[in-house]
N, C-alpha and C positions, 0 to 999 in steps of 0.2 A: 267669468261673469263680473261685468261693470258693477262696480259697489257705490252704492247709494250714498252721497254725501248727507252727513248728519243735518246739514244747514238746508237741504230741499226742501219746498214747499214753505218754507220761514221766510221772514221779513230780511232783508239786506242787511246786513251789520254797516255800519259807516265806515269802518277800518277797509269794507271790499270793495269799495265805490271808486269808481273810474276816476284819475283825478285828471279833468276835462282841460286846465291851461297846461299840463304837461304832454297832453295828448296833443293839443294843436301847433306847441311847438315844436315837439316832433315831426309833424306832417311839413313844416318848413324847414326845420333846421336837419334832418339827416336825410343823407343822400343813400339812394339805394346802389348797392355794389352789383354791377350786371353781370358779373361773374360769378355771384352766389343765388343759384336756382330760387332759395326762398324771397330772394327779393328782386327777382324779374316779372315783369306783365305777365300774368297766369289767366288766362277766360277757362272756368270750370263749368259747372252746369249752369250756373247762374252769373255770368260777369267775373271781373275781377275782384278778388275779394282780400281782406289783409288790414292788417293793424300799423299805424304809423311809429308806435313805440316799438316794433320789429322789424322795422323800415320795410313793410309789406305792402303799405299803402300812403304814400307822401308825395308831397307836391310832383317831383319828376315824374312818377308814374303818372299822375292825372294830366300832364302837360304832353307827356310823349305820347300818351292813349290817345287824347283828343284830337292831337295833330295826325296819328294814324287813321283814325277815323275819317276824319277830313278828308287824306287822301283817298280812302276807300270809296266816301263819298261822290268823288271825282271820277274816280275808278268806274264807277257803277253809275253814272250821270244822274246823280242825285241830287238836285238843285231846289226842291222844295224846302217848306220849313222843317225845322225840329224841335220837336215838342221835348221839352227836358223837364225830368221834374227829381224832387229829392226828398229823401223822406228826414226822420229826426234825431238821427246819429249824429255825435258832435262833428265828426268829419265830412259831414255833407256840406254845410254853407262852406267852408275853404274850398274844399274840392269843387263846388258849383262856380266859386270866384276865379280858378287856377282854369277850368274848363272855359268859361267865356272869354276870357284872355285870348285864348287860342282860338275858339269859334268865332271872337272877333277880327282876329289879323286875318281869320280865312275867308271872311266875309258870307259866315253860314246865318241865316235867319232864323233866331232862336224865340222860343215860345216860352214863358217862364210863369209862374204863377201869376197873377197881377197883385197879388198883395203882399210879394213875396213870402209865400207859404209854403206848404208840402203840397207833394201830388202822389197820390198811389199808384203804384204798378198798373193797375187794371185801368185808369184813369186815362194814362199816356198810350196803353192801346186803345183803348176805346176813343181816343182823340185822333190818332194815326188812323186808325179803319175809316171814322166819318170823314176825315177831311180827304181821303183818298177816294172815296166812294165817287163813282164814276169817271175818275183820272184817268187818263195812261201818261201824262207828263208833268213833272212839276212836282212828285211825289213827296209826301210827307215821309219822317220816318222819325226816332226818340231815343232817349238817353233817359235812363233813371238811376240817379247815383244812390245808393242803396246795398247795404249788406244782409239784408231781409231780417230776420229774427236775430242774427248772430247779437253778441255781446256787445256793450256799448263802444268797447275802445275800437272796433271793428270800422271800417269802409269798406263802400262797394258798388263798384260803376257797371253797368251791365247797356245793352245796345239793342235795340227793336226796330228793325229795319221796316219796309212799307207794308208789311202784310201786318205789321201791328204786334207780334208774336217774339220769344225769343229770337235772338240770331243764330242760324245753324253754324256748325263746325268751318265752314269755308268760309265765312266772313269773319269769325272770332280770331280763326287762324291765321290770316291775312293781316287784322288788326293787330291782334298779338305779336307777330312777326316783327312790322316795322314798328310797333311800340318799342321793343328789345333793341330794335337797331338804334333808336333814339336815345336809348340809353346809354347804350356804349359807346354813342359818338358825342354823350356830353350834353346830348339835347341838342345840335347842329343840325340844322334843317328844320327845327319848329318855330313857327309864326307866332307870336305874341306880342301884343298891347297890354298896356296899364288896363286896370278893371275900370276905372274910371272911364277912359277911351270907349272901353268895348260898351260899357252903359249908356255913354251919351252917341256913340257912332250911328246910332239909329236901327241896326240890327238884332238887338234884342226887345221883344216885343212884350208886354205884359197880356195875359192871357187870360178870361175866365174859363177856368177847367170844370168849377162846381156846377153852374148853370145845367151845360148840355148833357154834362153825366146825368146828373140828377133827373131831369126832364125826361130822359131817355129810359131810366131804371124801367117806370110802369109797363115797356113793351118787353122786358124781361120776365119779370115778378108779379106777379098778382098782388100789388099793392091794395089794391078798394077790399078785397078780400082779407086783407089782413087788417083792415080798418073796421071792416063790418063786423069782424068777427069780435074785435076788441081786444086782440091778443095782447096781452102785456108782456114787453120786451124789456131787456137791460144788456146796454152796449157797450163794451169796454175795448175803445181802441189804442190799450196798452201803450199811451204814449206816444202813437204813430200819425203816419201821414194822412189816415182817414178822419182824422181828428176835426175838421173843418167841415167835414161834408155830413157829418149825423144830425146835426141841429135844422139846416136847410133842408134835408131828405122828409125827416118828422113832421117839420111845419107844412111842408108843401103837401103831404098823404094824410095829414093828421091822424098817423102811428101814435098808440098808447105805448112811448117809449122813452127809456131814461137812459143819459149816457152817465155810467157809474163812477167813470173817472176821467177828467178833463183836462189832467194835468201833461204839460210837456215838461219832460226835465232830461239833458241830456246824459246824468247818472244813472236815468230811469230806478231810483232809489225808492219809486214804489210798487216795484215787483213784488214778487218770493222768487228765492232762489230755486235754479232749474236740478236735475237729477245730480250733477256733479259740482253744485255749489255756486255757479257762474249764473250771472244774469244774461237769462236770453227770452226775448221777446216770443217765446214758443208757444202758441193757443193751442197746441195738441197737446201738451206736456201738462199731466196732470201739477207739476210742482210748481211750474212757472202760472199755471191757471188757479193757484189755490183761492185767491181772494173771491173771483167770481164764483166759482165751486162753489163758495163758502155763502152767496147770497142766491142761491137757486131756488131758495124756497120764496123768496118776493118775486118771482116772475116765471111766467107760463114757457118762455123760451130766453134763453142769454145767451150771448157770443160775443167772440172777440176776432181780432184779426190781428197779426204781424205787424211790425214796423212800416211796411212797404204794401199793408192791406192785399198781399194776393194770398193769403193763408186765411185760414177760419178754424176756429174754435166752437161746439156746439154744446152748449150745458142745457143739460134738462131736469125739470123738477125732480122725474121719476127716476134717472140715470145716471146724474152729475154727467163729467164728462165725456163726451161720445168718443169710441175709439175712431180716428179718422176713417177707416177702412168699414167700419159697420155703418157711418153715416153716407160714406159715397153710395155703399150699396143701397142704402135706403131713399138716397135721394133719385138715384136710376130708376127704383121700383115706381118711384110715384113720378116721376117729371114725364116717363114715357106713356106714362097711363093719362097724363094731364095736360099734354102738348100734341092735342089730334090734327096742327098744322105741319108738324114736324115732317118730313121724308120717312116715309113707309119702310125704308131702306138704311134708317141713319142708324151707324153704329155707333158702338163706345169704347171710347181709349181708354186703357188702362196701362201702367207701368209694369213691368216684370215683376216687381216686388210687392204689389198689392194684392190684397186677400182674394181669393179663389170664390169666395162668395159671390163677388162681382160676376164670375161666369157662372155662377147657379142662377142667380137673379136673372142674367141676360139668357140664359136657357129658357127659363121659366116664361121670360115675356116675348122670346122669339126672336132677341136679337144679336147681332154679330159683336164679340169681343176682338179687340183690336190691339195687342201687348205690344209694347214699345220699350227702347230702354228709358231709364230714369233722365226726366226733361222734359218740360212742356213745348218744347221746338219740335217734338215728334208729332204732335196734335193741331199744330199751325194750318196745316193742309186741309184738316179735315172738317177742323172748326169754320175756316175761311168758307167753305164750299157747301156746308150743311151737311156732309157726310157723317160727321161725328155729332148726335146730339148732344153729346155730354162725354167731356173727357177730364179724368182725374188721375192724382198720384196717393199715393200712401201716407205723405208729409202732408197732408189737410190741402192741397193746393189743385182747385177745380174752375172749370165754366162750363158754361152750356149756352144753349143758343137762346137767340128771342123767343118769343110765344109764335111769330109768325114763321118761325124756322130758317132766318137767316142770323148771320153771323152778331154776335156781342161784342165777345175779345177773343183775342188770341192769346192772351197769356190769362194767368191764372187771377181771378178775382173773389176774395174772400166776403167782398160786401154782399154780391149777390145770393154766397151760400149760406151765409147768416140769414140774410131776408127769406131765402126760400126754407128754412127751417119755419118760419113762422108762417108762410103760406100753406106749408104743409099742415102744422097744426089748425088752421083757419078752415082748410078743406077738409080735411080727415077727421077733425076733433080728438087726436090724438097725437101725441107730441114724438119726435123721430127714435127715441128711445124705445117707444111702445112699438113702433109699426116694426123698429127691426127685432123686435122679439117675436113678433107674428111671422117675419120670413124663415128665422131661425127654427120656429114651431115646426115650416113646413119643407125649407131647406136644409137643416140643420145647421149646426152650430161649431162654427171653428175657431178654433183657439189661434191668435197671432200674437206676435210680440217683437219689436225690433230693439236691439239691443246695439247702443254705441258705444265702442271701445278704443280707447286714446290709442294713436297709433303714430309712427315717426313717418316722414316721407319715405324712405327706404321700404316699412311694412305697407305702405300703400301701395308703395310701386311693385311688388312680389304678390299683392292680392291682385291687384289689375293684372298680372302676367300670367295668372294660373290657367291650366288647362284642362279640360275631362282628364287626359293621360296621366298630366301629374299627380291631380288629384287621386284619380283609382279608387273611387269610392263604390262598392258593390252593394251596400247595404248600408241602411239607415234607420234605427230605432225598429228594428225586427223584420225591416220589409225589404224587399230588392227594390234597388234603385232601376226606374224604367225610363228616365233621362236625364241628361245632366246640358246646361243649355250654357254658354256665353254669349250667343245671339240671341237678340230676341225673336220669338216666332212672327210675331206680326210684321214685321217690315226686313227680319235678315240682318240688324243692325247689332252690332257689338254693344253689350253694356255696360264694359270694363268691371266684369266681376264675374260670379259664377251663380248657377240654381241648379240645385239635385232637387229631384223629384219621386215619389214613390206614390203610390196609391192613395196613401192616406196621411200625407205630407209634404212638406218642400222645406228647403232652407235656400236662401240666396246672400250673398257675401258680396261685399263692393266698398270700395275707398270712397268717402267723402269727396265731393268735389270742391267743398265749402271750408272745411275744418280738417283738423288732424284728427280725424276718426277713422275706424273702418266700422262697417255698418253691417250686423248681420240679422237677416229677419229669416223668421221662421214662422211656419202655421202648422197644425194639426189639425185632422179630421175625427178625430176622437176624443181628447182631453187634454186638462193642462199638463198632468203627469209625462203624457207621450210627447209634449210640446217641449216640456224640460228635458226628455232625453233627445230631443231632435238638436235643441240648443247646445248640449254637451257632447255627445257624437259631433257635431259639425265644428263645435270649435277645438276639438280633440284633432280632428282629421285636419282643418284648416293650420293649427301650431304647426303642423309635422312637414309642411311643404310652402307656409308662408310666414 
């Protein structure tokens, strides 16, 4: 069982803060060894991530990856604008400069924030979809330079093709392969001009991301209802990319909302430590969210987003920080009852490690569930077509359709999930925690928990390679095993781990695609004691074979 650090939930000690000058120096000074697996370009569930201090996210990575992306765009015939956003991590600014030098040399038309500010992941997705609507050529795509909620020392780089969502493995596999070729050849073949030339050449364009996104929000969330009900809202951007979006939104729609923290600081010194004592802008963690949870009595609804604003953390006065699965189930129950213009056959997309409470809600409202591997890329087609009304992950990432049943974003959007919590309270007169309790009184109250266990790359690889035959588990917590999955039932795709189910509970284990941890998910349909037994037996079984 992973141990909680004594510093968890407490203010960060000065000695634990990232040394930003050293981090930036390492970005330029350290050169990755292409023969060392941890120093190669590697696209996980959401792009390439790493720390410059560990030679995992350095200038050569960005130069090589950006050239590989330019090659891929030419192969695919993509010649429209590239919408590029960054978050507030310290490595985002230098990585943007490196990328612009390569994009400029390759003649790519790049759209960056008009004020050289920050751009959330969902805003990039929205911009791509809006631009491409009705077009058949010169299609836009995008890049977001972000490691999501990862610690301040990390950087990240992800690609969103013309559908607006995360790139699939065919695209990322080709970009990754070619980037590593460039690394191995000491960047031979990478075209590059100076940063000044790139900014002056005319292919880098200042773009207003805020106005069109904020203007379109009313077509997705009932902001008039929120205003009319006078819902008192607290918003914490956690020092992230949404920082400049909330004030224009509050002013435009007349919301009774307060931004409780408007600081941007690459050390993220205003955070409280996560479970392991590290800084993470993880809005689903009660430790990282301790500050906002402590303010809950001041607001009817409070919420936060992670650094690129694709995740949400919902804090209610009655229940504190909601478990992400609880909120997903509540949002699904509410949305399908309050979106009459959605298709009657619109389904629900969920990942294989999300709560079975979602399945119970879906059965109650007569909607189909499509269970996929972890990764929002599996929901892109359904959201694009309107075939999914809602799609979400247990890690507090979700999106849903506009009120008229058309696509909003094909990537996770933490802003609309926060605003939806306020709409729910405005329309139902009770907060999402109270509504979830109503659901459990009717459908039962499953107990769910995720444990992150530190793991080396060999340990992660061993877990990923597990098979039902290797695990050979016939009984779990006193119940016969009825199914063992290594592929998601909804689309038959491997999810890079293993899931074991009984009639009254389940566990799933998979290596993280972004951090050096293995993740163990478990749920009991009985009680907390039964959950602990599932977890204990799962860990013992996995230890024998992985």
